[in-house]
DODRENGU-771107 format. One record per residue (C-alpha): x, y, z; residue number from 1; residue in three letters. Coordinates in nm, 2 decimals. Last residue first. Layout:
BEGIN
{atom {X; Y; Z}; NUM; ala}
...
This chain:
BEGIN
{atom {12.47; 26.04; 13.23}; 279; gly}
{atom {12.46; 25.66; 13.02}; 278; met}
{atom {12.74; 25.58; 12.72}; 277; thr}
{atom {12.58; 25.39; 12.44}; 276; val}
{atom {12.83; 25.18; 12.27}; 275; lys}
{atom {12.68; 24.96; 11.98}; 274; gln}
{atom {12.55; 24.63; 11.85}; 273; gln}
{atom {12.54; 24.55; 11.50}; 272; lys}
{atom {12.18; 24.40; 11.46}; 271; gly}
{atom {12.11; 24.50; 11.12}; 270; gly}
{atom {11.99; 24.89; 11.30}; 269; lys}
{atom {12.13; 24.87; 11.66}; 268; gly}
{atom {12.19; 24.62; 11.97}; 267; arg}
{atom {12.23; 24.80; 12.30}; 266; ala}
{atom {12.61; 24.72; 12.50}; 265; arg}
{atom {12.58; 24.99; 12.75}; 264; arg}
{atom {12.88; 25.22; 12.92}; 263; val}
{atom {12.85; 25.37; 13.28}; 262; arg}
{atom {12.97; 25.72; 13.27}; 261; gly}
{atom {12.68; 25.78; 13.48}; 260; gln}
{atom {12.49; 25.52; 13.60}; 259; glu}
{atom {12.59; 25.54; 13.99}; 258; leu}
{atom {12.46; 25.91; 13.96}; 257; trp}
{atom {12.17; 25.83; 13.78}; 256; ala}
{atom {12.11; 25.57; 14.12}; 255; val}
{atom {12.15; 25.81; 14.34}; 254; phe}
{atom {11.91; 26.06; 14.19}; 253; glu}
{atom {11.62; 25.75; 14.16}; 252; glu}
{atom {11.64; 25.68; 14.50}; 251; phe}
{atom {11.62; 26.06; 14.65}; 250; thr}
{atom {11.89; 26.19; 14.80}; 249; leu}
{atom {11.90; 26.37; 15.17}; 248; glu}
{atom {11.69; 26.09; 15.28}; 247; gly}
{atom {11.93; 25.98; 15.51}; 246; asp}
{atom {11.96; 25.63; 15.34}; 245; leu}
{atom {11.99; 25.84; 14.97}; 244; cys}
{atom {12.29; 26.07; 15.20}; 243; ala}
{atom {12.47; 25.74; 15.33}; 242; asp}
{atom {12.45; 25.61; 14.94}; 241; arg}
{atom {12.65; 25.96; 14.81}; 240; lys}
{atom {12.87; 25.99; 15.08}; 239; lys}
{atom {12.95; 25.60; 15.03}; 238; val}
{atom {12.97; 25.65; 14.65}; 237; ser}
{atom {13.23; 26.01; 14.72}; 236; glu}
{atom {13.49; 25.72; 14.84}; 235; asp}
{atom {13.43; 25.43; 14.65}; 234; ser}
{atom {13.50; 25.64; 14.34}; 233; trp}
{atom {13.81; 25.86; 14.44}; 232; lys}
{atom {13.92; 25.48; 14.51}; 231; met}
{atom {13.85; 25.41; 14.18}; 230; phe}
{atom {14.03; 25.62; 14.01}; 229; ala}
{atom {14.33; 25.61; 14.20}; 228; thr}
{atom {14.30; 25.19; 14.15}; 227; gln}
{atom {14.29; 25.29; 13.76}; 226; thr}
{atom {14.01; 25.21; 13.50}; 225; met}
{atom {13.99; 24.99; 13.22}; 224; lys}
{atom {14.32; 24.72; 13.43}; 223; lys}
{atom {14.05; 24.44; 13.38}; 222; ala}
{atom {14.11; 24.42; 13.80}; 221; arg}
{atom {14.02; 24.80; 13.80}; 220; val}
{atom {13.69; 24.72; 13.54}; 219; arg}
{atom {13.62; 24.47; 13.78}; 218; ser}
{atom {13.60; 24.75; 14.14}; 217; his}
{atom {13.37; 24.91; 13.88}; 216; leu}
{atom {13.08; 24.64; 13.82}; 215; arg}
{atom {13.13; 24.55; 14.20}; 214; arg}
{atom {13.03; 24.86; 14.31}; 213; tyr}
{atom {12.78; 24.99; 14.13}; 212; ala}
{atom {12.62; 24.61; 14.24}; 211; lys}
{atom {12.69; 24.65; 14.59}; 210; lys}
{atom {12.55; 25.03; 14.55}; 209; his}
{atom {12.28; 24.93; 14.39}; 208; ala}
{atom {12.20; 24.63; 14.70}; 207; glu}
{atom {12.26; 24.93; 14.93}; 206; leu}
{atom {12.02; 25.17; 14.79}; 205; val}
{atom {11.77; 24.88; 14.73}; 204; pro}
{atom {11.74; 24.74; 15.15}; 203; asn}
{atom {11.69; 24.41; 15.20}; 202; gly}
{atom {11.93; 24.20; 15.09}; 201; ala}
{atom {12.21; 24.48; 15.15}; 200; val}
{atom {12.17; 24.39; 15.51}; 199; lys}
{atom {12.13; 24.02; 15.45}; 198; lys}
{atom {12.46; 24.02; 15.26}; 197; glu}
{atom {12.65; 24.30; 15.55}; 196; tyr}
{atom {12.54; 24.03; 15.81}; 195; arg}
{atom {12.72; 23.68; 15.61}; 194; leu}
{atom {13.00; 23.94; 15.48}; 193; met}
{atom {13.07; 23.98; 15.87}; 192; ala}
{atom {13.08; 23.66; 15.95}; 191; gly}
{atom {13.29; 23.54; 15.70}; 190; ile}
{atom {13.65; 23.49; 15.88}; 189; glu}
{atom {13.49; 23.59; 16.26}; 188; ser}
{atom {13.29; 23.28; 16.22}; 187; cys}
{atom {13.50; 23.01; 16.17}; 186; lys}
{atom {13.49; 22.91; 15.77}; 185; arg}
{atom {13.43; 22.47; 15.67}; 184; asn}
{atom {13.11; 22.64; 15.51}; 183; thr}
{atom {12.91; 22.33; 15.61}; 182; asp}
{atom {12.75; 22.56; 15.94}; 181; gly}
{atom {13.01; 22.82; 16.07}; 180; tyr}
{atom {13.32; 22.61; 16.25}; 179; ile}
{atom {13.36; 22.79; 16.56}; 178; arg}
{atom {13.59; 23.14; 16.62}; 177; glu}
{atom {13.33; 23.38; 16.77}; 176; cys}
{atom {13.22; 23.74; 16.64}; 175; tyr}
{atom {13.20; 24.08; 16.76}; 174; lys}
{atom {13.51; 24.12; 16.89}; 173; ala}
{atom {13.50; 24.43; 17.09}; 172; asn}
{atom {13.70; 24.24; 17.39}; 171; thr}
{atom {13.99; 24.20; 17.14}; 170; arg}
{atom {14.18; 23.89; 17.14}; 169; arg}
{atom {14.09; 23.59; 17.26}; 168; arg}
{atom {13.67; 23.72; 17.29}; 167; pro}
{atom {13.53; 23.51; 17.54}; 166; ile}
{atom {13.22; 23.32; 17.34}; 165; phe}
{atom {12.82; 23.23; 17.30}; 164; phe}
{atom {12.68; 23.12; 17.02}; 163; gln}
{atom {12.40; 23.38; 16.78}; 162; gly}
{atom {12.58; 23.20; 16.55}; 161; cys}
{atom {12.68; 23.55; 16.35}; 160; asn}
{atom {12.65; 23.83; 16.63}; 159; lys}
{atom {12.84; 23.58; 16.87}; 158; cys}
{atom {12.69; 23.65; 17.21}; 157; lys}
{atom {13.01; 23.78; 17.36}; 156; lys}
{atom {13.17; 23.67; 17.73}; 155; ile}
{atom {13.42; 23.94; 17.87}; 154; phe}
{atom {13.56; 23.82; 18.17}; 153; ile}
{atom {13.62; 24.15; 18.36}; 152; asp}
{atom {13.80; 23.99; 18.70}; 151; his}
{atom {13.49; 24.08; 18.92}; 150; glu}
{atom {13.20; 24.02; 18.67}; 149; ile}
{atom {13.35; 23.67; 18.58}; 148; met}
{atom {13.42; 23.59; 18.93}; 147; lys}
{atom {13.05; 23.67; 19.06}; 146; val}
{atom {12.91; 23.47; 18.76}; 145; phe}
{atom {13.10; 23.13; 18.83}; 144; glu}
{atom {13.03; 23.14; 19.25}; 143; phe}
{atom {12.61; 23.23; 19.10}; 142; arg}
{atom {12.68; 22.93; 18.86}; 141; phe}
{atom {12.84; 22.73; 19.12}; 140; leu}
{atom {12.57; 22.80; 19.38}; 139; asp}
{atom {12.32; 22.70; 19.16}; 138; arg}
{atom {12.43; 22.33; 19.06}; 137; ile}
{atom {12.44; 22.31; 19.48}; 136; thr}
{atom {12.72; 22.29; 19.80}; 135; asp}
{atom {12.99; 22.48; 19.69}; 134; ile}
{atom {13.23; 22.58; 19.98}; 133; glu}
{atom {13.51; 22.85; 19.86}; 132; tyr}
{atom {13.89; 22.83; 19.89}; 131; leu}
{atom {14.15; 23.12; 19.98}; 130; glu}
{atom {14.50; 22.95; 19.93}; 129; val}
{atom {14.80; 22.87; 20.18}; 128; ile}
{atom {15.12; 22.76; 19.96}; 127; glu}
{atom {15.36; 22.58; 20.09}; 126; pro}
{atom {15.19; 22.28; 19.95}; 125; pro}
{atom {15.01; 22.24; 19.74}; 124; lys}
{atom {14.63; 22.24; 19.85}; 123; ile}
{atom {14.62; 22.38; 20.19}; 122; val}
{atom {14.32; 22.56; 20.31}; 121; gly}
{atom {14.19; 22.89; 20.43}; 120; tyr}
{atom {13.79; 22.94; 20.41}; 119; phe}
{atom {13.47; 23.06; 20.23}; 118; ala}
{atom {13.12; 23.00; 20.30}; 117; lys}
{atom {12.97; 23.18; 20.01}; 116; phe}
{atom {12.64; 23.44; 20.15}; 115; pro}
{atom {12.30; 23.31; 20.00}; 114; lys}
{atom {12.08; 23.58; 19.83}; 113; glu}
{atom {12.39; 23.78; 19.70}; 112; ile}
{atom {12.38; 23.70; 19.40}; 111; ile}
{atom {12.03; 23.63; 19.29}; 110; leu}
{atom {11.80; 23.87; 19.49}; 109; tyr}
{atom {11.50; 23.85; 19.63}; 108; lys}
{atom {11.14; 23.91; 19.49}; 107; ser}
{atom {11.11; 23.74; 19.18}; 106; glu}
{atom {11.10; 24.09; 18.94}; 105; glu}
{atom {11.22; 24.36; 19.16}; 104; lys}
{atom {11.49; 24.13; 19.27}; 103; arg}
{atom {11.61; 24.09; 18.93}; 102; tyr}
{atom {11.66; 24.38; 18.83}; 101; glu}
{atom {11.86; 24.52; 19.14}; 100; glu}
{atom {12.11; 24.20; 19.16}; 99; glu}
{atom {12.17; 24.26; 18.79}; 98; leu}
{atom {12.21; 24.70; 18.84}; 97; met}
{atom {12.47; 24.57; 19.15}; 96; tyr}
{atom {12.67; 24.32; 18.97}; 95; leu}
{atom {12.68; 24.56; 18.70}; 94; tyr}
{atom {12.81; 24.79; 18.96}; 93; glu}
{atom {13.09; 24.55; 19.07}; 92; met}
{atom {13.25; 24.58; 18.78}; 91; ser}
{atom {13.25; 24.95; 18.74}; 90; ser}
{atom {13.03; 25.08; 18.47}; 89; ala}
{atom {13.20; 25.31; 18.19}; 88; asp}
{atom {13.02; 25.12; 17.92}; 87; pro}
{atom {12.73; 25.19; 18.04}; 86; phe}
{atom {12.42; 25.07; 17.77}; 85; lys}
{atom {12.68; 24.78; 17.62}; 84; glu}
{atom {12.76; 24.67; 17.92}; 83; arg}
{atom {12.42; 24.65; 18.06}; 82; leu}
{atom {12.29; 24.46; 17.72}; 81; glu}
{atom {12.57; 24.22; 17.79}; 80; leu}
{atom {12.52; 24.19; 18.18}; 79; leu}
{atom {12.10; 24.14; 18.03}; 78; arg}
{atom {12.21; 23.85; 17.84}; 77; glu}
{atom {12.45; 23.67; 18.06}; 76; ile}
{atom {12.21; 23.71; 18.35}; 75; ala}
{atom {11.94; 23.51; 18.10}; 74; his}
{atom {12.13; 23.28; 18.01}; 73; ile}
{atom {12.25; 23.13; 18.34}; 72; ile}
{atom {11.85; 23.14; 18.46}; 71; thr}
{atom {11.76; 22.98; 18.17}; 70; lys}
{atom {12.06; 22.73; 18.21}; 69; gln}
{atom {11.90; 22.66; 18.59}; 68; ile}
{atom {11.57; 22.60; 18.48}; 67; ser}
{atom {11.71; 22.34; 18.25}; 66; lys}
{atom {11.92; 22.20; 18.49}; 65; phe}
{atom {11.62; 22.17; 18.75}; 64; asn}
{atom {11.45; 22.01; 18.47}; 63; leu}
{atom {11.67; 21.74; 18.46}; 62; ile}
{atom {11.73; 21.68; 18.77}; 61; ile}
{atom {11.33; 21.62; 18.82}; 60; his}
{atom {11.35; 21.40; 18.54}; 59; glu}
{atom {11.59; 21.20; 18.67}; 58; ala}
{atom {11.41; 21.15; 19.01}; 57; ala}
{atom {11.12; 21.05; 18.81}; 56; glu}
{atom {11.36; 20.78; 18.65}; 55; lys}
{atom {11.47; 20.67; 19.00}; 54; ala}
{atom {11.16; 20.65; 19.16}; 53; ala}
{atom {10.98; 20.44; 18.94}; 52; arg}
{atom {11.26; 20.24; 18.87}; 51; tyr}
{atom {11.24; 20.19; 19.24}; 50; leu}
{atom {10.91; 20.14; 19.28}; 49; leu}
{atom {10.95; 19.84; 18.97}; 48; lys}
{atom {11.23; 19.68; 19.17}; 47; glu}
{atom {10.98; 19.66; 19.46}; 46; asn}
{atom {10.75; 19.47; 19.27}; 45; asp}
{atom {10.94; 19.26; 19.08}; 44; pro}
{atom {11.07; 19.13; 19.45}; 43; asn}
{atom {11.40; 19.03; 19.46}; 42; trp}
{atom {11.52; 18.87; 19.80}; 41; thr}
{atom {11.59; 19.11; 20.11}; 40; asp}
{atom {11.92; 19.00; 20.25}; 39; gly}
{atom {12.04; 19.38; 20.29}; 38; pro}
{atom {11.79; 19.58; 20.21}; 37; cys}
{atom {11.67; 19.73; 19.83}; 36; ile}
{atom {11.98; 19.62; 19.63}; 35; pro}
{atom {11.86; 19.69; 19.30}; 34; leu}
{atom {11.97; 19.40; 19.09}; 33; arg}
{atom {12.14; 19.42; 18.69}; 32; asn}
{atom {12.13; 19.05; 18.60}; 31; ala}
{atom {11.88; 18.91; 18.80}; 30; pro}
{atom {11.90; 18.58; 18.99}; 29; ala}
{atom {11.95; 18.28; 18.87}; 28; arg}
{atom {11.76; 17.96; 18.85}; 27; gly}
{atom {11.60; 18.03; 18.55}; 26; pro}
{atom {11.67; 18.38; 18.43}; 25; leu}
{atom {11.56; 18.66; 18.64}; 24; pro}
{atom {11.32; 18.88; 18.47}; 23; pro}
{atom {11.43; 19.22; 18.36}; 22; gln}
{atom {11.40; 19.58; 18.60}; 21; pro}
{atom {11.49; 19.88; 18.44}; 20; arg}
{atom {11.78; 20.09; 18.63}; 19; leu}
{atom {12.03; 20.05; 18.31}; 18; pro}
{atom {11.70; 20.23; 18.11}; 17; asn}
{atom {11.73; 20.54; 18.29}; 16; ile}
{atom {12.07; 20.68; 18.28}; 15; leu}
{atom {12.12; 20.61; 17.93}; 14; asp}
{atom {11.81; 20.70; 17.87}; 13; arg}
{atom {11.87; 21.08; 18.07}; 12; asp}
{atom {12.14; 21.11; 17.86}; 11; ala}
{atom {11.96; 21.06; 17.51}; 10; ala}
{atom {11.73; 21.30; 17.58}; 9; cys}
{atom {11.37; 21.25; 17.69}; 8; arg}
{atom {11.04; 21.16; 17.49}; 7; asp}
{atom {10.76; 21.34; 17.58}; 6; gly}
{atom {10.75; 21.48; 17.99}; 5; phe}
{atom {10.47; 21.27; 18.09}; 4; arg}
{atom {10.65; 20.93; 18.03}; 3; asp}
{atom {10.39; 20.66; 18.02}; 2; thr}
{atom {10.52; 20.39; 18.30}; 1; met}
């Protein structure tokens, strides 16, 4: 049968391949025979029909999971935006905002569309607890999503790798604890540095400031500049950098300020090096 949805994932193949009909060995019933009806005999045509039905059912399940996953990701990302836009709103106000947006887009509610059936039962004597009846995967998502909002469990999106995570310490954490690529370091350890480097690479003002900062910091390590003088320069350089970014200072003026007092090595007559002080 031609696969209408292309190459399936490994889980799809693991689910379907054991159902693929195999011809029986001489004198034996097929080892993977699917039960059809009690007392029924093996029929290749029936086996093919059952295999086709199982495969189509698996394809439907996979597409349904993808649809639910898309809904989950959209809801979480929208929740993050609302929390950033309305930081003082209550948990149930966030839920109401999400429901109103979903109702306008889909003409129905997402979370309160179908109420959950709650009841009381005993899990571990002698305690009675409140239980909920969950019928589908979509209902499970709705239930977990409501409880996440209700109990102020903050899901964040890592600014470095882009994956979702739950902060362990600070709710305003920007980076997760996953190992990033082949760096053998966590996003929380290198995320800010990588983002800054990307930002600097596309901005000549930040690039010029970064080079000057590294140059003077190397002078501190070489004991050619005191830490106090460096910190004073650093504070002033940040003000100049921000002024340049805001258009209050031209890029040429900013670079000229960074070059003040810089000592360059230039070659004079006869190939001898001479000191040239900038500024």
